MIVOVEX-384371 format. One record per residue: residue number from 1; residue in one letter; chain; x, y, z of N, C-alpha, C in turn. Coordinates in Angstrom, 1 decimal, m for minus. Atoms other than C-alpha are relative to their C-alpha. Layout:
! MIVOVEX-384371
    n  res  chain    n.c1    n.c2    n.c3   ca.c1   ca.c2   ca.c3    c.c1    c.c2    c.c3
  NUM    A      A       X       Y       Z       X       Y       Z       X       Y       Z
...
! end
This chain:
! MIVOVEX-384371
    n  res  chain    n.c1    n.c2    n.c3   ca.c1   ca.c2   ca.c3    c.c1    c.c2    c.c3
    1    M      A     1.0     0.2    m1.0   m76.3   205.8     6.1    m1.3    m0.3    m0.6
    2    A      A     1.3     0.5     0.6   m79.5   203.9     5.3    m1.1     1.0     0.1
    3    L      A     1.1    m0.9    m0.1   m81.8   206.5     6.7     0.1     1.2    m0.9
    4    L      A    m0.2    m1.1     0.9   m80.4   209.3     4.7    m0.3    m0.4    m1.5
    5    D      A     0.3     0.6     1.3   m80.6   207.1     1.6    m1.5    m0.1    m0.2
    6    L      A     1.5     0.1     0.1   m84.3   206.4     2.3    m0.6     1.4    m0.1
    7    M      A     0.6    m1.3     0.0   m85.1   210.1     3.0     0.3     0.7    m1.3
    8    G      A    m0.4    m0.6     1.3   m83.3   211.1    m0.3    m0.8    m0.6    m1.1
    9    R      A     0.8     0.6     1.1   m85.6   208.9    m2.3    m1.2     0.9    m0.4
   10    R      A     1.1    m0.8     0.6   m88.2   210.6    m4.5    m1.3    m0.2     0.9
   11    M      A     1.3    m0.1    m0.7   m91.3   211.6    m2.4     0.0    m0.5     1.4
   12    A      A     0.0     0.6    m1.4   m90.2   210.0     0.9    m0.3     1.1     1.0
   13    L      A     0.2    m1.1    m0.9   m90.0   213.3     2.8    m1.4     0.6    m0.2
   14    R      A     1.4    m0.6     0.3   m93.2   214.6     1.1    m1.1    m0.9     0.6
   15    I      A     1.0     0.9    m0.6   m95.1   211.5     2.2    m0.1     0.2     1.5
   16    L      A    m0.1    m0.2    m1.4   m93.9   211.9     5.8    m0.6     1.3     0.4
   17    W      A     0.6    m1.3    m0.3   m94.8   215.6     5.7    m1.5     0.0    m0.1
   18    E      A     1.5     0.0     0.2   m98.3   215.0     4.4    m0.7    m0.8     1.1
   19    L      A     0.6     0.8    m1.1   m99.0   212.3     7.0     0.1     0.8     1.3
   20    A      A    m0.2    m0.7    m1.3   m97.6   214.5     9.8    m1.0     1.2     0.1
   21    N      A     0.9    m1.2     0.0   m99.9   217.4     8.8    m1.5    m0.4    m0.2
   22    A      A     1.3     0.5     0.2  m103.0   215.3     8.2    m0.7    m0.1     1.4
   23    P      A     0.7     0.1    m1.3  m105.7   215.6    10.9    m0.4    m1.4     0.4
   24    A      A     0.4     1.4    m0.2  m106.5   211.9    10.5     0.8    m0.9    m0.9
   25    P      A    m0.7     0.9     0.9  m105.0   208.8     8.8    m0.5     0.3    m1.5
   26    L      A     0.4    m0.2     1.4  m105.0   209.1     5.0    m0.1    m1.3    m0.8
   27    T      A     0.1     1.1     0.9  m106.2   206.6     2.5     1.0     0.1    m1.0
   28    F      A    m1.0    m0.1     1.1  m103.9   205.7    m0.4    m0.4     1.1    m0.9
   29    R      A     0.4    m1.0     1.0  m105.9   207.9    m2.7     0.1     1.4     0.5
   30    A      A    m0.2    m1.3    m0.6  m106.0   210.8    m0.3     1.4     0.4     0.1
   31    L      A    m1.4    m0.3    m0.1  m102.3   210.6     0.3     0.6     0.2    m1.4
   32    Q      A    m0.4    m0.2     1.4  m101.7   210.3    m3.5    m0.3     1.5    m0.4
   33    D      A     0.5    m1.3     0.4  m103.7   213.5    m4.0     0.8     1.1     0.8
   34    A      A    m0.7    m0.9    m0.9  m102.0   215.3    m1.0     1.4     0.2    m0.5
   35    A      A    m1.4     0.0     0.4   m98.5   214.4    m2.2     0.2     0.3    m1.5
   36    D      A    m0.1    m0.3     1.4   m99.3   215.0    m5.8     1.0    m0.9    m0.7
   37    T      A    m0.9     0.9     0.6   m97.6   211.9    m7.0    m0.8    m1.1    m0.7
   38    N      A     0.7     1.1     0.7   m98.4   208.8    m9.1    m0.1    m1.2     0.9
   39    P      A     0.2     1.1    m0.9   m99.6   205.5    m7.6     1.3    m0.9     0.1
   40    G      A    m1.2     0.8     0.0   m96.4   203.6    m8.6     1.0     0.5     1.0
   41    V      A    m1.0    m0.6    m0.9   m94.1   205.9    m6.8    m0.5     0.0     1.5
   42    L      A     0.6     0.0    m1.3   m96.4   206.2    m3.8     0.1    m1.4     0.6
   43    N      A     0.1     1.3    m0.5   m96.8   202.5    m3.5     1.4    m0.5     0.4
   44    G      A    m1.4     0.4    m0.3   m93.0   201.9    m3.6     0.5     0.7     1.3
   45    R      A    m0.5    m0.7    m1.1   m92.2   204.6    m1.1    m0.7    m0.4     1.3
   46    L      A     0.8     0.5    m1.2   m95.0   203.5     1.3     0.6    m1.4     0.5
   47    R      A    m0.5     1.3    m0.3   m93.6   200.0     1.2     1.4     0.2     0.8
   48    E      A    m1.3    m0.3    m0.7   m90.1   201.3     2.1    m0.2     0.6     1.4
   49    L      A     0.2    m0.7    m1.3   m91.4   203.6     4.8    m0.6    m0.9     1.0
   50    R      A     0.5     1.0    m0.9   m93.4   200.8     6.3     1.0    m1.0     0.5
   51    D      A    m1.1     0.9    m0.3   m90.4   198.4     6.2     0.9     0.7     1.0
   52    A      A    m0.9    m0.7    m0.9   m88.4   201.1     8.0    m0.7     0.4     1.3
   53    R      A     0.8    m0.2    m1.2   m91.2   201.3    10.6    m0.2     1.5     0.3
   54    L      A     0.3    m1.4    m0.1   m91.8   205.0     9.9    m1.5     0.4    m0.2
   55    V      A     1.4    m0.1     0.3   m95.3   204.6     8.6    m0.8    m1.3     0.3
   56    E      A     0.9     1.2    m0.3   m98.2   202.3     9.7    m1.2     0.1    m0.9
   57    H      A     1.2     0.1     0.7  m101.1   201.1     7.7    m1.0    m0.8     0.8
   58    E      A     1.1     0.6    m0.7  m104.4   200.3     9.4    m1.2     0.1    m0.8
   59    A      A     1.3     0.0     0.8  m108.0   199.9     8.3    m0.4     1.4    m0.5
   60    D      A     0.5    m1.4     0.3  m108.6   203.7     8.3     1.1     0.7    m0.8
   61    G      A    m1.0    m0.6     0.9  m105.4   204.5     6.3     1.4     0.0     0.5
   62    Y      A    m1.4    m0.1    m0.4  m101.8   205.5     6.6     0.2     1.1     1.0
   63    R      A    m0.4    m1.0    m1.0  m100.3   207.3     9.5     1.5    m0.2     0.4
   64    L      A    m1.4     0.2    m0.5   m96.9   208.0    11.0     0.0    m0.9     1.2
   65    S      A    m0.2     0.8    m1.2   m95.6   205.5    13.5     0.6     0.8     1.0
   66    D      A    m0.8    m0.7    m1.0   m94.0   206.5    16.7     1.4     0.4    m0.5
   67    G      A    m1.3    m0.2     0.6   m90.7   206.2    14.9     0.0     1.1    m1.0
   68    G      A     0.1    m1.1     1.0   m91.9   208.5    12.1    m0.2     1.3     0.7
   69    R      A     0.2    m1.2    m0.8   m93.1   211.1    14.6     1.3     0.5     0.6
   70    S      A    m1.3    m0.3    m0.6   m89.8   210.9    16.4     1.0     0.5    m1.0
   71    L      A    m0.9    m0.5     1.1   m87.9   211.3    13.1    m0.3     1.4    m0.4
   72    L      A     0.4    m1.4     0.3   m89.9   214.4    12.2     0.3     1.0     1.0
   73    A      A    m0.4    m0.9    m1.1   m89.2   215.9    15.6     1.4     0.4    m0.2
   74    V      A    m1.5    m0.2     0.2   m85.5   215.6    14.8     0.2     0.9    m1.3
   75    L      A    m0.1    m0.8     1.2   m86.0   217.1    11.3    m0.5     1.4     0.0
   76    L      A     0.6    m1.3     0.0   m88.0   220.1    12.3     1.0     1.1     0.2
   77    P      A    m1.0    m1.0    m0.1   m84.9   222.1    13.4     0.7     0.2    m1.4
   78    L      A    m0.6    m0.1     1.3   m83.5   221.4     9.9    m0.9     0.9    m0.9
   79    H      A     1.0    m0.8     0.8   m86.7   222.9     8.4     0.1     1.4     0.4
   80    G      A    m0.2    m1.4    m0.4   m86.2   226.0    10.5     1.3     0.6    m0.6
   81    W      A    m1.3    m0.5     0.6   m82.6   226.3     9.3    m0.2     0.3    m1.5
   82    A      A     0.2    m0.2     1.4   m83.7   225.9     5.7    m0.8     1.2    m0.3
   83    E      A     0.8    m1.2     0.2   m86.3   228.6     6.0     0.9     1.2     0.2
   84    A      A    m0.9    m1.1    m0.2   m83.7   231.0     7.4     1.0     0.1    m1.1
   85    W      A    m1.0     0.0     1.1   m81.2   230.0     4.7    m0.7     0.6    m1.3
   86    A      A     0.7    m0.5     1.2   m83.8   230.7     2.0    m0.3     1.5     0.1
   87    A      A     0.3    m1.4    m0.2   m84.8   234.0     3.5     1.3     0.9    m0.1
   88    A      A    m1.3    m0.7     0.0   m81.1   235.0     3.6     0.5     0.1    m1.5
   89    G      A    m0.5    m0.1     1.4   m80.8   234.6    m0.2     0.8    m1.2    m0.4
   90    K      A    m0.7     1.1     0.4   m79.8   231.1    m1.0     0.4     0.1    m1.5
   91    P      A    m0.3     0.1     1.5   m78.1   230.4    m4.4    m1.3    m0.4    m0.8
   92    S      A     1.2     0.3     0.7   m80.7   230.2    m7.1    m0.1    m1.5    m0.5
   93    A      A     0.0     1.4     0.4   m79.6   226.7    m8.1     1.2    m0.7     0.6
   94    P      A    m1.2     0.7    m0.5   m77.3   224.1    m6.5     1.0    m0.1    m1.0
   95    G      A    m1.1     0.1     0.9   m74.0   224.2    m8.1     0.8    m1.3     0.1
   96    R      A    m0.8     1.2     0.0   m71.7   221.4    m9.0     1.4     0.3     0.7
   97    V      A    m1.3    m0.2    m0.6   m68.6   221.0    m6.9     1.1    m0.3    m1.1
   98    R      A    m1.0     0.2     1.1   m65.7   221.4    m9.3     1.4    m0.2     0.7
   99    S      A    m1.4     0.2    m0.5   m62.2   220.1    m8.7     0.9     1.0    m0.6
  100    P      A    m0.9    m0.9     0.5   m59.3   222.4    m9.2     0.6    m0.5    m1.3
  101    R      A    m0.6     0.4     1.3   m57.9   222.4   m12.8     1.4    m0.2     0.2
  102    K      A    m1.4     0.2     0.0   m54.6   220.9   m13.3     0.6     0.7    m1.2
  103    R      A    m0.7    m0.8     1.1   m52.2   223.0   m15.3     1.3    m0.6    m0.4
! end
C-alpha cells in the first residue's frame, strides 16, 4: 500500500506530527528544527508529502492540507493504542520473526 510505504519513510510521520502541532505554518528552517532532522531528508520528505497532497507550501510556510489533517484524524486512535501498549509493558526491542527450525 503506497500510503503505508510513505508513512514508513524516515521522518514522514514526524513532519506530519510537527505540522499538526504547530500553531501556524512553519518555515523550512523552523520545521527542520522542530523535527530535528537534516535539510536533505526534510527536503525529500516534504517533496513526497506534497506530491501525496498531505502537506501544502505557501508563502508563510508549510502546513497540513485537508488530506493531511484527515489522515492524522485516522491515525490518532493508533496513537492512543500505542500509548496503552507502552504503558502495559511492551517488549524492550522489536524481535525478529523466526521461522521454525527444520530438523
